[in-house]
C-alpha positions in Angstrom: 76.3 35.4 110.2 75.8 32.6 107.7 74.5 35.0 105.1 77.3 37.4 105.5 79.8 34.6 105.4 78.3 33.3 102.1 78.5 36.8 100.6 82.2 37.1 101.5 82.8 33.6 100.2 81.2 34.3 96.9 82.6 37.8 96.3 86.0 37.6 97.9 86.7 33.9 98.0 87.2 33.9 101.7 86.5 30.6 103.5 83.0 30.7 105.1 84.2 29.4 108.5 87.0 31.9 108.7 84.5 34.7 107.9 82.2 33.6 110.6 85.0 33.5 113.1 86.2 37.0 112.1 82.8 38.5 112.3 82.1 36.8 115.7 85.4 38.1 117.1 84.7 41.6 115.7 81.2 41.7 117.2 82.3 40.5 120.6 85.2 43.0 120.7 82.9 45.9 119.5 80.4 45.1 122.2 83.0 44.7 124.9 84.9 47.9 124.1 82.0 50.1 123.2 79.6 48.7 125.7 75.9 48.1 125.3 75.3 51.8 124.5 77.3 51.6 121.3 75.4 48.5 120.2 72.0 50.2 120.9 73.1 53.3 118.9 74.2 51.1 116.0 70.9 49.2 116.0 69.0 52.4 116.0 70.9 53.6 113.0 70.2 50.3 111.2 66.5 50.5 112.0 66.3 54.0 110.6 68.0 53.0 107.4 65.8 49.9 107.0 62.5 51.7 107.7 63.5 54.6 105.4 64.4 52.2 102.6 61.1 50.3 103.0 59.1 53.6 103.0 61.0 54.9 99.9 60.6 51.5 98.1 56.9 51.4 98.8 56.4 55.1 97.7 58.1 54.5 94.4 55.8 51.5 93.4 52.5 53.4 93.1 51.1 57.0 93.0 48.9 56.4 96.1 45.6 56.3 94.3 43.4 53.4 95.5 42.2 52.9 91.9 45.8 52.4 90.6 46.1 48.9 89.5 49.8 48.9 90.2 49.2 49.8 93.8 50.7 46.6 95.2 51.7 43.8 92.8 50.2 42.8 89.5 47.6 40.1 89.7 48.7 36.5 89.4 46.1 35.8 86.7 46.1 37.2 83.1 43.7 40.1 82.4 40.5 39.1 80.5 
């Protein structure tokens, strides 16, 4: 919650403690009204989005050839 509160504080100027309180109340209310099933469904959607983004991000970094020097990250040392 701290990270989200810092984002709201920097972009919208909302006090960090107020943001943490609002997010906490929203989360507890969402869980109480929707039950555990709603939380599990929401977390599954988040996992799908995160894994899909990670796979897409990794695919765009290299062409898949093991001989590709850009396959992971550039070396930390300068080329000879």
